[in-house]
C-alpha positions as CSV (number, residue, x, y, z in Angstrom):
1,M,16.5,68.0,-32.1
2,D,14.9,64.6,-31.2
3,R,14.1,63.0,-34.4
4,N,10.9,61.4,-32.7
5,S,9.7,64.9,-32.3
6,E,9.6,65.4,-36.1
7,R,8.2,61.9,-36.9
8,T,4.4,61.3,-36.8
9,T,2.4,58.2,-36.4
10,H,-1.3,57.1,-36.3
11,F,-3.5,57.5,-33.2
12,G,-6.6,55.9,-34.5
13,Y,-7.3,58.0,-37.8
14,R,-5.3,60.9,-36.4
15,E,-1.7,61.7,-37.1
16,V,0.3,62.6,-34.0
17,P,3.9,63.1,-33.1
18,V,5.5,59.7,-32.3
19,A,6.6,60.9,-28.8
20,E,2.8,61.6,-28.1
21,K,1.3,58.2,-29.0
22,T,2.4,56.4,-25.9
23,R,0.9,59.1,-23.8
24,L,-2.3,59.1,-25.5
25,V,-2.8,55.3,-25.5
26,H,-1.9,55.5,-21.8
27,Q,-4.9,57.9,-21.2
28,V,-7.2,55.6,-23.0
29,F,-6.5,52.6,-20.9
30,E,-6.5,54.6,-17.9
31,S,-9.9,55.5,-18.7
32,V,-11.2,52.1,-19.7
33,A,-9.3,49.9,-17.1
34,D,-12.2,49.4,-14.6
35,N,-14.8,48.5,-17.2
36,Y,-12.4,46.9,-19.8
37,D,-13.7,43.3,-19.3
38,L,-17.3,44.3,-19.3
39,M,-16.8,46.4,-22.4
40,N,-15.1,43.4,-24.2
41,D,-18.2,41.2,-23.4
42,L,-20.5,43.7,-24.7
43,M,-18.4,44.6,-27.9
44,S,-17.8,41.1,-28.8
45,L,-21.1,39.4,-27.5
46,G,-18.8,37.3,-25.3
47,V,-16.9,35.8,-28.2
48,H,-13.6,37.3,-27.1
49,R,-13.7,34.7,-24.4
50,F,-13.6,31.9,-27.0
51,W,-10.9,33.6,-29.0
52,K,-8.7,33.8,-25.9
53,R,-9.2,30.2,-24.8
54,H,-8.4,29.0,-28.4
55,F,-5.4,31.3,-28.5
56,V,-4.0,29.7,-25.4
57,A,-5.0,26.3,-26.2
58,T,-3.1,26.3,-29.5
59,S,-0.1,28.2,-28.3
60,G,2.0,25.1,-27.7
61,I,2.8,26.3,-24.1
62,G,3.1,23.5,-21.5
63,R,4.0,22.5,-18.1
64,G,7.0,24.1,-16.6
65,D,7.4,26.9,-19.3
66,R,8.3,30.4,-18.5
67,V,6.0,32.7,-20.3
68,L,5.9,36.5,-20.8
69,D,2.4,37.7,-21.4
70,L,2.8,41.3,-23.0
71,A,0.2,44.1,-22.7
72,G,-1.5,41.7,-20.4
73,G,-4.0,44.1,-19.1
74,T,-6.6,42.7,-16.8
75,G,-5.0,39.2,-16.6
76,D,-7.4,36.9,-18.5
77,I,-4.7,35.6,-20.6
78,A,-2.4,35.2,-17.6
79,A,-5.1,33.1,-15.8
80,L,-5.3,30.7,-18.7
81,L,-1.6,30.6,-19.0
82,S,-1.1,29.8,-15.4
83,R,-3.1,26.6,-15.9
84,K,-1.0,25.5,-18.8
85,V,2.4,26.1,-17.1
86,G,1.3,24.7,-13.6
87,G,3.1,25.2,-10.5
88,S,6.5,24.3,-12.0
89,G,6.3,27.1,-14.5
90,E,6.0,31.0,-14.4
91,V,3.9,33.5,-16.1
92,V,5.1,37.1,-16.2
93,L,2.2,39.5,-16.8
94,S,3.4,42.8,-18.2
95,D,1.7,46.0,-19.2
96,I,2.9,49.5,-20.0
97,N,-0.2,51.0,-18.0
98,P,-0.1,50.8,-14.2
99,A,-3.9,51.0,-13.9
100,M,-4.3,48.0,-16.2
101,L,-1.7,46.1,-14.5
102,A,-3.1,46.9,-11.0
103,V,-6.5,45.6,-12.1
104,G,-5.0,42.4,-13.5
105,R,-2.9,41.7,-10.3
106,R,-6.0,42.3,-8.1
107,R,-8.2,39.9,-10.1
108,L,-5.6,37.2,-10.3
109,E,-4.9,37.4,-6.5
110,D,-8.5,37.4,-5.8
111,R,-8.8,34.1,-7.7
112,G,-6.1,32.6,-5.7
113,L,-3.5,32.7,-8.7
114,V,-0.3,33.4,-6.7
115,G,3.2,32.1,-6.4
116,H,4.0,31.4,-10.1
117,I,2.7,34.6,-11.4
118,R,5.0,37.7,-11.6
119,Y,4.2,41.4,-12.7
120,A,6.3,43.9,-14.6
121,L,5.6,47.4,-15.7
122,A,7.2,47.2,-19.1
123,N,7.2,48.9,-22.6
124,A,6.9,46.1,-25.3
125,E,9.5,48.3,-27.4
126,S,12.2,48.0,-24.9
127,L,11.8,44.9,-22.5
128,P,13.6,44.7,-19.2
129,F,14.5,41.0,-19.7
130,P,17.7,39.4,-20.7
131,D,18.1,37.7,-24.0
132,G,16.7,34.1,-24.3
133,H,14.8,34.4,-21.0
134,F,11.4,32.8,-22.0
135,D,10.0,29.6,-23.7
136,A,7.1,31.6,-24.9
137,V,5.9,35.2,-25.5
138,T,2.1,36.1,-25.8
139,I,0.3,39.3,-26.7
140,A,-3.4,39.5,-27.1
141,F,-5.1,42.7,-28.2
142,G,-2.1,44.8,-27.4
143,L,0.1,45.0,-30.5
144,R,-2.0,47.4,-32.4
145,N,-1.6,50.0,-29.6
146,V,2.3,49.7,-29.8
147,T,3.9,52.8,-31.4
148,D,6.8,50.9,-33.0
149,K,5.5,47.4,-33.7
150,D,8.8,46.4,-35.4
151,S,10.7,47.1,-32.3
152,A,8.2,45.2,-30.2
153,L,8.5,42.2,-32.6
154,R,12.4,42.2,-32.3
155,E,12.2,42.5,-28.6
156,M,9.8,39.5,-28.4
157,H,12.2,37.6,-30.5
158,R,15.2,38.6,-28.5
159,V,13.8,37.5,-25.2
160,L,12.7,34.1,-26.6
161,K,14.9,31.0,-26.0
162,P,16.0,29.3,-29.3
163,G,12.9,27.1,-30.3
164,G,10.7,29.4,-28.4
165,K,7.5,30.7,-29.8
166,A,5.8,34.1,-30.0
167,S,1.9,34.1,-30.3
168,I,-0.1,37.1,-31.2
169,L,-3.9,37.5,-31.0
170,E,-5.1,40.6,-32.7
171,F,-8.0,42.1,-34.6
172,S,-7.3,41.9,-38.2
173,S,-8.7,42.4,-41.9
174,V,-12.2,40.9,-42.1
175,Q,-12.6,38.8,-45.2
176,P,-16.1,38.4,-46.4
177,R,-17.2,41.9,-48.0
178,T,-20.5,41.6,-46.6
179,L,-19.3,40.7,-43.0
180,S,-16.9,43.7,-43.3
181,K,-19.7,46.1,-44.0
182,L,-21.7,44.9,-41.0
183,Y,-18.5,44.9,-38.7
184,D,-17.8,48.5,-39.8
185,G,-21.3,49.7,-39.0
186,Y,-21.2,47.9,-35.6
187,S,-17.7,49.3,-34.8
188,F,-18.4,52.9,-35.6
189,G,-22.2,53.0,-34.9
190,V,-22.4,50.9,-31.8
191,L,-19.2,50.8,-29.9
192,P,-18.8,54.6,-29.1
193,I,-22.5,54.5,-27.8
194,L,-21.8,51.6,-25.5
195,G,-18.6,53.3,-24.4
196,R,-20.6,56.5,-23.5
197,F,-23.2,54.8,-21.5
198,I,-21.3,51.9,-20.0
199,A,-17.9,53.4,-19.4
200,G,-18.7,57.1,-19.8
201,D,-16.1,57.5,-22.4
202,A,-17.1,57.4,-26.2
203,D,-13.8,58.8,-27.5
204,S,-11.7,56.0,-26.2
205,Y,-13.9,53.4,-27.9
206,Q,-13.9,55.4,-31.0
207,Y,-10.0,55.2,-30.9
208,L,-10.2,51.4,-30.4
209,A,-12.5,50.9,-33.4
210,E,-10.1,53.2,-35.5
211,S,-6.9,51.5,-34.3
212,I,-8.2,48.1,-35.5
213,R,-8.5,49.5,-39.1
214,K,-4.9,51.0,-39.0
215,H,-3.3,47.5,-37.7
216,P,-1.5,45.6,-40.4
217,D,-3.6,43.0,-42.1
218,Q,-2.7,39.1,-41.7
219,Q,-0.1,38.9,-44.5
220,T,1.5,42.1,-43.6
221,L,1.9,41.2,-40.0
222,A,3.3,37.8,-41.0
223,E,6.0,39.5,-43.1
224,M,6.8,41.9,-40.0
225,M,7.4,38.8,-37.9
226,R,9.8,37.2,-40.6
227,A,11.7,40.5,-40.8
228,A,12.0,40.6,-37.1
229,G,13.7,37.3,-37.2
230,F,10.9,34.7,-36.7
231,T,10.7,31.5,-38.7
232,G,7.7,29.2,-39.3
233,V,5.5,32.1,-39.3
234,R,1.8,31.0,-39.6
235,Y,-1.6,32.8,-39.1
236,Q,-5.1,31.4,-38.5
237,N,-8.2,33.5,-39.0
238,L,-11.1,33.4,-36.4
239,S,-14.6,34.6,-36.9
240,G,-14.1,35.5,-40.6
241,G,-10.7,37.3,-39.9
242,I,-12.3,39.7,-37.3
243,V,-9.3,38.3,-35.3
244,A,-6.3,36.3,-36.3
245,I,-3.6,34.4,-34.5
246,H,-0.1,34.7,-35.7
247,G,2.7,32.5,-34.5
248,G,6.4,32.3,-35.2
249,Y,9.5,30.7,-33.6
250,H,13.1,31.9,-32.6
251,A,15.3,29.5,-34.7
């Protein structure tokens, strides 16, 4: 018997078989793909755009670099990265979900961002790239949806060149208690309602709110990165810890 069929993991607050989580996450992002950016604006009051710009600006990525953007979704991070690496560099936009990848590709091409951006349908837990292939790897708001985060971190480390950097932008543990209470009320009271009326899908946004609470906190994720082989691991909280940027290097 496949051991994965016996093991369970979290899908939001539900426990599901490990083999089922990828399919369930796939369904969520199939549902929200067309409204994903609009919903991000509504959910964060537009602040997610600042988070992403700061994430790329502080990534250390420069002209001529080859960068893998994991779980790149609708391509907003890839668009920012393309300006950093320039025409002599390369950005590989990857996602496990074909609908999200298709939206990203269409939007980037509509903006004239072609030539130095490639696309890959890829599972972060088993990347189809050789060892030491990239100068940098980024993942923004995608790691919490990965079933086996430890495997994904090891794969990120594997495909980096020595000295290369992995950068992770993800929702994290809110620090001030008063902000945490307000954030919980907004996440579980407002987001599903927005999902229902804007995207016609309250359940997916309920899952997204729950998945944030199940994601490792700042220190736990830093330790997971070190266990995967990264050195010089650091993190920076933004907006009181609503999100955090983690970075680490391939020694």
